[in-house]
C-alpha positions as CSV (number, residue, x, y, z in Angstrom):
1,M,0.0,20.8,-4.9
2,F,1.0,17.3,-5.5
3,L,0.2,17.2,-9.0
4,N,2.8,20.3,-9.8
5,F,5.3,18.5,-7.6
6,A,4.6,15.4,-9.8
7,A,4.7,16.8,-13.2
8,S,8.0,18.2,-12.5
9,G,9.7,15.5,-12.6
10,E,11.1,16.0,-8.9
11,C,9.5,13.0,-7.3
12,D,12.5,10.6,-8.2
13,V,14.0,11.0,-4.6
14,T,15.6,7.9,-2.7
15,L,13.5,6.3,-0.1
16,K,14.4,4.6,3.2
17,T,12.3,1.5,4.2
18,D,9.3,3.4,1.9
19,F,9.9,6.8,3.6
20,L,11.6,10.3,2.1
21,T,14.6,10.9,3.3
22,M,15.3,13.9,5.8
23,K,16.3,16.2,2.8
24,S,13.7,15.6,0.8
25,L,11.0,16.1,3.5
26,S,12.8,19.5,3.6
27,I,12.4,20.2,0.5
28,L,8.9,19.0,-0.2
29,N,7.7,20.6,2.7
30,E,9.2,24.1,1.7
31,S,7.3,23.6,-1.6
32,L,4.0,23.0,-0.3
33,A,0.7,25.6,-0.1
34,L,0.9,25.1,3.6
35,P,4.4,24.2,4.7
36,L,4.2,22.9,8.1
37,K,6.1,24.0,11.1
38,S,7.9,22.0,13.4
39,D,10.8,21.8,16.1
40,L,12.3,18.1,15.4
41,K,15.6,17.5,15.5
42,R,15.1,14.0,13.3
43,P,11.8,14.3,11.7
44,T,10.5,11.3,9.4
45,Q,7.7,11.3,6.8
46,K,5.2,10.7,9.5
47,S,6.2,14.2,10.9
48,F,5.0,16.1,7.9
49,P,1.1,14.8,7.9
50,H,0.5,16.6,4.3
51,I,3.1,15.0,2.7
52,D,2.7,11.4,4.3
53,G,-1.3,12.2,3.0
54,L,0.3,13.2,-0.6
55,Y,2.8,10.0,-0.6
56,L,-0.5,7.9,-0.1
57,L,-2.4,9.0,-3.0
58,A,0.7,8.8,-5.1
59,R,1.1,5.5,-4.2
60,A,-3.0,4.8,-4.5
61,T,-3.0,6.2,-8.2
62,G,-0.2,4.8,-9.3
63,M,1.3,8.2,-10.3
64,V,4.6,6.5,-8.4
65,Y,5.9,3.2,-7.7
66,I,8.9,2.1,-5.8
67,F,12.3,0.3,-7.7
68,L,14.9,-1.2,-6.2
69,V,18.1,-0.5,-7.2
70,P,21.1,-2.9,-5.8
71,K,23.9,-1.9,-3.9
72,P,26.4,-5.0,-4.2
73,R,29.5,-3.4,-2.5
74,L,26.8,-3.7,0.8
75,G,24.9,-6.3,-0.2
76,N,21.7,-5.3,-0.3
77,E,19.6,-2.0,-2.1
78,K,17.8,1.2,-2.0
79,K,14.6,2.2,-2.8
80,I,13.9,4.7,-5.3
81,M,10.1,6.5,-5.8
82,V,9.8,6.8,-9.7
83,L,7.4,8.7,-11.5
84,N,4.9,6.4,-13.6
85,E,5.1,8.1,-16.9
86,S,2.2,6.6,-18.7
87,V,-0.1,7.7,-15.5
88,R,1.9,10.9,-15.4
89,K,0.7,11.4,-19.3
90,S,-2.8,10.7,-18.6
91,W,-3.0,13.1,-15.5
92,Q,-2.0,15.9,-17.8
93,E,-4.8,15.3,-20.1
94,L,-7.4,16.1,-16.9
95,N,-8.7,19.6,-16.4
96,P,-8.2,21.2,-12.7
97,A,-11.4,19.6,-11.6
98,E,-10.7,16.2,-13.2
99,Q,-7.6,16.2,-11.2
100,Y,-9.0,17.4,-8.1
101,F,-11.9,14.3,-7.8
102,T,-9.5,12.2,-9.2
103,L,-7.7,12.6,-5.9
104,L,-10.6,12.8,-3.9
105,E,-12.1,9.5,-5.0
106,T,-8.6,8.1,-4.8
107,L,-8.8,9.3,-1.2
108,L,-12.3,7.9,-0.2
109,L,-12.1,4.8,-1.7
110,K,-9.0,3.7,-2.3
111,A,-6.4,4.8,-0.3
112,D,-5.6,1.8,1.7
113,P,-3.7,3.2,5.1
114,E,-1.2,0.1,4.6
115,I,0.2,2.1,2.2
116,I,1.7,4.0,4.9
117,G,1.8,1.8,7.1
118,E,-1.1,2.7,9.1
119,H,-3.7,0.5,10.4
120,A,-6.8,-0.4,8.7
121,R,-9.3,-1.6,10.9
122,L,-11.7,-4.6,9.2
123,L,-14.7,-3.3,7.0
124,D,-13.9,0.1,7.2
125,S,-13.1,2.5,4.6
126,P,-11.6,6.1,4.5
127,I,-15.3,7.4,3.3
128,R,-16.7,6.2,6.1
129,N,-13.9,7.3,8.3
130,W,-14.9,10.6,6.7
131,A,-18.2,10.7,7.4
132,R,-18.0,9.5,11.1
133,F,-15.1,11.5,12.0
134,F,-17.2,14.8,10.6
135,H,-20.3,13.6,13.0
136,E,-18.2,14.1,15.8
137,I,-17.0,17.4,15.4
138,P,-19.2,20.0,17.3
139,D,-20.2,23.0,15.9
140,R,-17.6,25.0,17.7
141,G,-15.1,22.2,16.4
142,F,-11.9,20.5,18.5
143,R,-10.5,23.4,20.3
144,I,-7.1,20.8,21.0
145,G,-5.2,23.8,22.0
146,F,-6.6,23.9,25.9
147,K,-6.6,21.0,29.0
148,I,-10.0,19.6,28.0
149,G,-9.0,19.1,24.0
150,Q,-6.7,16.2,25.0
151,R,-9.2,13.9,24.2
152,Q,-9.6,15.4,21.2
153,K,-6.0,15.3,19.8
154,D,-5.9,11.5,21.1
155,H,-9.1,10.8,19.0
156,I,-7.6,12.7,15.7
157,A,-3.9,10.7,16.1
158,Y,-5.8,7.2,16.9
159,G,-8.7,7.2,14.9
160,P,-8.6,8.9,11.1
161,G,-4.9,9.5,12.1
162,F,-3.4,13.0,11.4
163,Y,-2.2,12.3,7.2
164,F,-6.1,11.8,7.0
165,I,-6.7,15.2,9.3
166,A,-4.3,16.9,6.6
167,L,-5.3,15.6,3.0
168,L,-9.5,16.6,4.2
169,E,-7.9,19.9,4.7
170,L,-5.8,20.5,1.6
171,F,-9.3,19.0,0.0
172,G,-10.9,22.5,1.7
173,F,-13.6,20.0,3.8
174,I,-12.2,21.3,7.1
175,A,-10.5,24.2,8.6
176,V,-7.1,23.5,10.7
177,T,-5.6,26.4,13.3
178,H,-1.9,25.8,13.4
179,G,-0.3,26.7,16.8
180,I,3.3,27.3,17.2
181,P,5.1,24.0,17.7
182,K,6.1,22.9,21.3
183,K,10.3,21.8,21.4
184,G,10.8,18.4,20.0
185,K,7.2,18.4,18.7
186,G,5.7,18.0,15.4
187,W,2.5,19.9,13.6
188,C,0.7,21.4,16.4
189,V,-3.0,21.7,15.8
190,N,-4.9,24.2,17.3
191,C,-8.4,23.4,16.5
192,V,-10.5,21.9,13.7
193,N,-13.4,23.1,12.2
194,R,-16.0,21.9,9.3
195,T,-16.2,23.7,6.1
196,R,-19.4,24.2,4.3
197,F,-18.0,22.9,1.0
198,G,-17.1,19.6,3.4
199,D,-20.7,19.6,5.1
200,A,-22.3,19.9,1.4
201,M,-20.1,17.2,0.0
202,L,-21.1,14.8,2.4
203,E,-24.8,15.5,2.3
204,L,-24.0,15.0,-1.6
205,L,-22.7,11.3,-1.0
206,S,-24.7,10.4,2.0
207,D,-26.5,7.7,-0.3
208,F,-23.2,7.0,-1.3
209,L,-22.4,5.9,2.2
210,I,-25.5,3.3,2.3
211,R,-23.5,1.2,-0.2
212,S,-20.0,2.1,0.6
213,E,-19.4,-0.8,3.1
214,E,-20.3,-3.4,-0.1
215,L,-18.1,-1.3,-2.4
216,W,-15.2,-1.3,-0.2
217,L,-15.3,-5.3,-0.2
218,D,-15.0,-5.2,-3.5
219,I,-12.3,-3.1,-3.7
220,E,-10.7,-5.7,-1.2
221,N,-11.2,-8.4,-3.4
222,E,-9.0,-8.9,-6.3
223,E,-11.4,-10.7,-8.4
224,S,-12.7,-7.3,-8.8
225,D,-11.9,-4.7,-11.3
226,T,-12.7,-1.6,-9.4
227,E,-8.8,-1.3,-8.4
228,N,-8.5,-0.7,-12.3
229,S,-10.8,1.9,-12.7
230,L,-11.9,5.7,-11.3
231,G,-15.6,7.5,-11.2
232,E,-17.8,5.2,-8.9
233,L,-18.3,9.1,-7.8
234,Q,-18.7,11.0,-10.7
235,P,-22.8,10.4,-11.3
236,L,-23.4,12.4,-8.3
237,V,-20.8,15.1,-8.4
238,Q,-20.9,15.9,-11.7
239,P,-23.9,17.9,-12.0
240,F,-22.9,20.1,-9.6
241,F,-19.2,19.9,-11.5
242,P,-19.7,19.4,-14.7
243,K,-16.2,19.7,-16.3
244,W,-15.5,16.5,-14.5
245,Q,-15.6,14.5,-17.6
246,K,-12.5,12.3,-18.0
247,N,-11.0,9.9,-15.6
248,L,-7.4,9.2,-14.9
249,E,-6.0,6.1,-16.4
250,L,-4.9,3.8,-13.8
251,P,-1.7,1.5,-14.7
252,V,-2.7,-2.5,-14.8
253,H,-0.1,-4.6,-14.1
254,E,0.1,-7.6,-17.2
255,F,1.6,-11.0,-17.3
256,Q,5.1,-11.1,-17.6
257,E,6.5,-14.4,-19.4
258,G,9.7,-16.0,-18.6
259,M,12.1,-17.9,-15.8
260,Y,11.7,-16.4,-12.3
261,V,14.3,-17.4,-10.1
262,F,13.5,-17.0,-6.4
263,R,16.0,-17.4,-3.6
264,I,13.8,-19.2,-0.3
265,S,15.4,-18.9,3.0
266,L,13.5,-20.6,5.9
267,R,12.6,-18.9,9.1
268,S,11.2,-20.6,12.1
269,W,9.5,-18.4,14.7
270,G,10.4,-15.2,13.5
271,F,14.6,-17.0,13.5
272,A,16.7,-17.2,10.1
273,T,18.1,-20.6,9.6
274,R,20.9,-21.4,7.3
275,S,18.6,-23.2,5.3
276,W,18.1,-22.0,1.0
277,R,17.5,-23.1,-2.1
278,R,17.7,-21.4,-5.2
279,I,14.7,-22.4,-7.6
280,A,14.0,-21.5,-11.3
281,I,9.9,-21.6,-11.7
282,P,8.1,-20.7,-14.9
283,S,5.8,-17.8,-15.5
284,D,2.9,-20.4,-16.4
285,L,2.8,-22.1,-13.4
286,T,0.5,-21.6,-11.0
287,L,1.2,-20.8,-7.2
288,D,-0.2,-23.9,-5.6
289,L,1.9,-26.0,-7.8
290,M,4.8,-23.3,-6.5
291,S,4.3,-24.5,-3.2
292,E,4.9,-27.9,-4.2
293,E,8.2,-27.1,-5.4
294,I,9.2,-24.9,-2.3
295,L,8.2,-28.0,0.0
296,D,9.7,-30.6,-2.3
297,A,13.0,-28.3,-2.1
298,F,13.3,-28.7,1.8
299,D,12.1,-32.3,2.5
300,F,8.6,-31.0,3.4
301,D,5.2,-32.8,3.1
302,S,2.1,-30.4,1.7
303,D,-0.6,-31.7,4.1
304,H,-1.6,-28.4,5.5
305,L,-2.7,-24.6,4.3
306,Y,-0.7,-21.9,3.3
307,S,-0.8,-18.4,2.3
308,F,1.7,-16.4,-0.2
309,I,2.0,-12.4,0.9
310,F,3.6,-9.9,-0.5
311,R,2.3,-6.0,-2.0
312,N,0.5,-5.3,-4.9
313,R,1.7,-2.6,-7.1
314,L,0.1,-0.2,-4.9
315,G,1.6,-1.0,-1.6
316,V,-0.8,-2.8,-0.6
317,L,-0.4,-6.0,1.4
318,M,-2.3,-8.9,-0.3
319,E,-2.5,-12.8,0.0
320,V,-3.0,-15.5,-2.2
321,N,-4.1,-18.9,-0.5
322,H,-4.7,-22.4,-0.5
323,P,-7.3,-23.6,-3.0
324,Y,-9.3,-25.4,0.2
325,M,-9.3,-21.3,1.7
326,D,-12.0,-21.0,-1.3
327,D,-13.6,-18.3,0.8
328,N,-10.8,-16.2,0.8
329,P,-9.8,-15.4,-2.9
330,P,-7.8,-15.4,-5.0
331,C,-6.7,-19.2,-4.4
332,A,-3.2,-19.9,-5.5
333,D,-4.8,-22.7,-8.1
334,E,-6.1,-19.7,-9.8
335,F,-3.1,-17.1,-9.9
336,L,0.1,-17.8,-12.1
337,V,3.9,-16.5,-11.2
338,G,3.9,-14.4,-14.0
339,D,0.9,-12.8,-12.5
340,L,3.1,-11.6,-9.5
341,P,3.3,-7.8,-9.2
342,I,6.4,-8.4,-7.5
343,Q,10.0,-7.2,-9.5
344,P,13.7,-8.7,-9.0
345,G,15.0,-7.4,-5.8
346,E,11.5,-7.6,-4.2
347,S,10.4,-10.5,-1.7
348,M,7.4,-12.2,-0.5
349,V,6.4,-14.8,2.3
350,F,5.4,-18.1,2.0
351,L,3.5,-19.2,5.1
352,Y,3.4,-22.8,5.7
353,D,1.1,-24.9,8.2
354,F,-0.7,-22.0,10.4
355,G,0.2,-24.3,13.6
356,D,3.7,-24.8,13.3
357,H,4.1,-21.5,11.5
358,W,6.7,-22.3,8.7
359,E,7.8,-19.1,7.4
360,F,10.0,-18.3,3.9
361,N,11.3,-16.2,2.6
362,V,10.9,-15.5,-1.5
363,N,13.2,-13.3,-2.7
364,L,12.6,-12.6,-6.7
365,E,16.3,-12.3,-7.8
366,K,15.5,-12.3,-11.9
367,I,13.2,-12.8,-14.6
368,D,15.1,-14.8,-17.4
369,F,13.0,-13.8,-20.3
370,L,15.8,-15.7,-22.7
371,K,14.3,-19.0,-21.2
372,S,10.5,-18.3,-21.0
373,G,9.9,-21.5,-23.5
374,K,11.5,-23.6,-20.9
375,K,8.2,-25.3,-18.9
376,R,9.4,-27.4,-15.8
377,P,10.6,-26.0,-12.2
378,M,14.2,-26.5,-11.5
379,L,15.9,-26.6,-8.6
380,L,19.2,-24.8,-8.9
381,E,21.4,-24.5,-5.8
382,S,20.3,-26.1,-2.0
383,V,21.7,-25.0,1.3
384,G,22.1,-25.9,4.5
385,K,20.1,-28.9,5.7
386,A,16.6,-28.4,6.5
387,P,15.3,-28.5,9.7
388,Q,13.1,-31.8,11.0
389,Q,9.5,-30.5,10.1
390,Y,7.8,-32.7,13.1
391,E,9.2,-32.4,16.2
392,Y,8.5,-36.5,17.0
393,S,11.3,-38.9,15.8
394,D,10.7,-42.0,13.7
395,E,10.0,-44.1,16.4
396,E,7.1,-42.0,17.5
397,E,5.2,-42.4,14.3
């Protein structure tokens, strides 16, 4: 279903804060094999769990990415979801079984809920959430359409999440009895039952679950290459589905050479200041050296720990930390500016001094490829006086 939509080239739709517009939601919902009924005046993407789940898979596979289009007259930008042509080509070379298991493995192993703004519990993974949820469903199913079902409804909403339930339904792992939505309410779920196929797949992957926690930690670790590969489940599933031969080729972020121009503004305890700097940083400089350039531009010392925080190419939050925080890689002295997955118009956060919590918004304005030969960082513009880093005066030192 998602694939038919993606292959049609109709997914170049405008987004608002990474979510689909009301018009797009209506069109997509009617295109689904199981269009959702709701009675909401102003629905959001989360009001349509099936679409929310499919969007998660589209981002997690790299099938689509978010592109920022500047709007000079308004002084901001709009977000466009764009189809990745290289991934689309790889997708079209897969047979239906390969497409199905590509999406299933993406859901179970790579679909970080942070992509759609959902909370991800520490050391947890979608495949373990699936197993836990299945073990909690009684043989008679979750009957939510009755008063006694409120606990189960809350469990679904705040446990695996409605988007996860919707995807399990689309994959055929559960059967959902849809109810008539009440006024002002969204998706009405009367009952959730496991299917025989879902039980069989869980049994088939039971051995894999034993080592899934270690695999999930590897996936979270950017030093691992698992983000760029599929096929972890293939050895277990292929004997029963021999047509699963090939896997989707996921996009790989490549080093971009050039001079990166950042506009860096300072926030103090959540409040914006009028102090900002424009700095040009060569692509072969490490983030550790870039941190020194930022701090020097604001007359700060460099005696504290820090983190650079940004979203990777799949929309998942990522941190690159001070070299002394080597127990939480990747480290800033090994990560180059040209390795950053952000594009012009996107921003990251430079969080400095975890005690005083100085927060810098680092916006990438452009990448000057013509000046890729320049090797030294440059302070291009300085506006506003930097605040005093420490509260005490010189007399108190």
